[in-house]
C-alpha positions in Angstrom: 7.6 -22.7 -27.8 10.8 -22.4 -25.8 10.6 -20.4 -22.5 12.8 -17.7 -24.2 10.4 -17.6 -27.1 7.5 -17.2 -24.7 9.3 -14.2 -22.9 10.0 -12.6 -26.3 6.2 -12.6 -27.0 4.9 -11.7 -23.6 7.4 -9.0 -22.7 5.7 -6.9 -25.5 2.3 -7.3 -23.7 0.3 -5.4 -21.2 -2.1 -7.1 -18.6 -4.5 -5.1 -16.3 -5.3 -6.6 -13.0 -8.4 -5.0 -11.1 -7.8 -5.8 -7.5 -4.6 -6.7 -5.5 -6.0 -9.3 -3.0 -5.9 -13.0 -3.0 -6.5 -13.4 -6.7 -4.8 -10.1 -7.9 -1.6 -10.5 -5.8 -0.9 -14.0 -6.8 -1.9 -13.7 -10.5 0.4 -10.7 -10.8 3.3 -12.7 -9.3 2.8 -15.6 -11.7 2.8 -13.2 -14.5 5.8 -11.2 -13.3 7.7 -14.5 -13.0 7.0 -15.6 -16.7 8.0 -12.1 -17.8 5.1 -10.2 -19.0 6.1 -6.7 -20.1 3.7 -4.6 -18.3 1.3 -4.8 -15.4 -1.3 -2.4 -14.4 -2.7 -2.9 -11.0 -5.3 -1.0 -8.9 -6.8 -1.4 -5.5 -7.9 1.2 -2.8 -7.4 -1.2 0.4 -4.6 -1.6 2.8 -3.1 -4.8 3.8 -4.7 -6.3 7.0 -3.3 -9.1 8.9 -6.0 -11.3 8.0 -5.2 -11.0 4.4 -1.9 -12.8 5.0 -3.4 -16.3 4.8 -3.7 -16.0 1.0 -2.3 -12.8 -0.5 1.4 -12.1 -1.5 2.3 -9.7 1.2 4.3 -9.9 4.5 3.6 -9.3 8.0 5.9 -6.2 8.2 3.7 -4.8 5.5 0.5 -4.7 7.3 -1.1 -1.3 7.2 0.4 -0.4 3.9 -1.5 0.3 0.6 -2.0 -2.8 -1.3 -1.3 -1.5 -4.8 2.0 0.2 -4.1 3.2 -2.7 -1.8 2.4 -5.1 -4.6 4.3 -2.9 -7.1 7.3 -3.1 -4.6 7.1 -7.0 -4.2 6.8 -7.5 -7.9 10.0 -5.6 -8.4 11.8 -8.2 -6.2 10.1 -11.0 -8.3 11.1 -9.6 -11.6 12.6 -6.2 -11.9 12.3 -6.1 -15.6 8.5 -5.9 -15.4 7.1 -2.4 -15.6 4.3 -2.2 -12.9 2.0 0.8 -13.0 0.1 1.1 -9.5 -3.2 2.9 -8.8 -4.5 3.5 -5.3 -8.1 3.8 -6.3 -11.5 2.3 -5.9 -12.5 1.5 -9.4 -15.6 2.6 -11.2 -16.7 2.4 -14.9 -14.9 5.5 -15.9 -11.7 4.5 -14.1 -11.6 1.0 -15.8 -12.1 2.5 -19.2 -9.2 5.0 -18.6 -6.7 3.0 -16.6 -7.0 -0.4 -18.5 -7.7 1.2 -22.1 -4.4 -0.2 -23.7 -4.2 -3.6 -22.1 -4.2 -6.8 -24.1 -6.1 -8.7 -21.3 -7.8 -7.7 -18.0 -8.0 -9.7 -14.9 -10.9 -9.3 -12.7 -9.8 -9.8 -9.0 -12.4 -8.3 -6.8 -14.0 -9.7 -3.6 -17.4 -8.1 -4.0 -20.0 -9.5 -6.4 -21.3 -6.1 -7.4 -17.8 -5.0 -8.3 -17.3 -8.2 -10.3 -20.5 -7.4 -12.3 -19.5 -3.9 -12.7 -16.3 -4.8 -14.5 -17.8 -7.5 -16.5 -20.6 -5.2 -17.8 -17.9 -2.4 -18.3 -15.3 -4.4 -20.2 -17.9 -6.3 -22.3 -20.0 -3.2 -23.5 -17.4 -0.7 -23.5 -14.1 -2.5 -24.3 -15.4 -5.2 -26.5 -12.0 -6.1 -28.0 -10.3 -6.8 -24.6 -10.4 -10.4 -23.2 -11.5 -10.3 -19.5 -10.5 -13.1 -17.1 -12.5 -13.3 -13.8 -12.5 -15.4 -10.8 -15.7 -17.0 -9.4 -15.9 -19.6 -6.8 -12.8 -20.4 -4.8 -13.9 -20.2 -1.1 -13.0 -22.9 1.3 -10.6 -26.1 0.7 -10.3 -29.4 -1.1 -12.6 -30.3 -4.0 -9.9 -29.6 -6.7 -11.7 -31.3 -9.5 -14.6 -28.6 -9.3 -12.2 -25.9 -10.4 -12.2 -25.1 -14.1 -12.1 -22.5 -16.6 -15.2 -21.8 -18.9 -15.4 -19.0 -21.5 -18.1 -17.2 -23.3 -16.6 -15.1 -26.2 -14.1 -12.7 -24.6 -15.3 -13.6 -21.1 -13.1 -16.3 -19.2 -14.5 -17.6 -15.9 -12.1 -19.4 -13.6 -13.2 -21.2 -10.4 -16.2 -23.5 -9.4 -18.7 -20.7 -10.0 -20.6 -21.7 -6.8 -18.7 -21.6 -3.7 -19.3 -18.2 -2.1 -17.2 -16.9 0.7 -18.7 -17.1 4.1 -17.6 -17.4 7.9 -17.7 -21.0 7.7 -16.4 -21.1 4.1 -13.6 -18.7 4.1 -11.0 -17.8 1.3 -7.8 -19.7 2.1 -4.4 -19.9 0.4 -4.6 -23.1 -1.6 -7.9 -22.6 -3.5 -7.4 -18.8 -4.0 -3.8 -19.5 -5.3 -5.1 -22.2 -7.6 -7.7 -19.8 -9.1 -5.2 -17.1 -9.4 -2.8 -19.2 -11.1 -5.6 -20.5 -13.4 -6.3 -16.8 -14.3 -2.6 -16.3 -15.0 -2.5 -19.4 -17.1 -5.6 -18.2 -19.1 -3.8 -14.8 -19.6 -0.8 -16.6 -21.1 -3.0 -18.7 -23.3 -4.7 -15.6 -24.6 -1.4 -13.7 -25.1 0.4 -16.7 -26.8 -2.5 -17.5 -29.1 -1.4 -17.8 -32.7 2.1 -17.8 -31.9 4.6 -20.5 -33.1 4.4 -23.8 -31.1 
């Protein structure tokens, strides 16, 4: 497929991103750059200076709401992409309501319990919608451990083992790689069955 053909297909698609931190902000930027039609993003947090090592924000945006600030930043990446932003801590009912019409949902949470909640919600209550999650991206190096594995409509990107800790922090290179793996997996899902 040519890039114009790819844009023609994905410009008609909607992708939901749950979380606007390291995974979510970078995945959203990648999808905006290639021309996805609509992004639905949600996060309840504000930008902290410590986020700048891996998230798609700028120093002068510290203290601002992540979801609305990412919406603004995406406009400068590709003003043709429609971005719907929600400033909200997501629960099961919110996920079902906010991401109801999405072609694909991307999980981009920090906390394991939030990851578990969205996986259970989407697989049980929204079974027709593929879910792309990020698990295991802390630290640096070890590129070959990063991979994508899938089980039905659940796609898992990362090494599935490196948990974040003080001695194994989330850093831009590995977080960015996994975020772009998620975006790449979204494209594969959206373009499946299209002309090559």
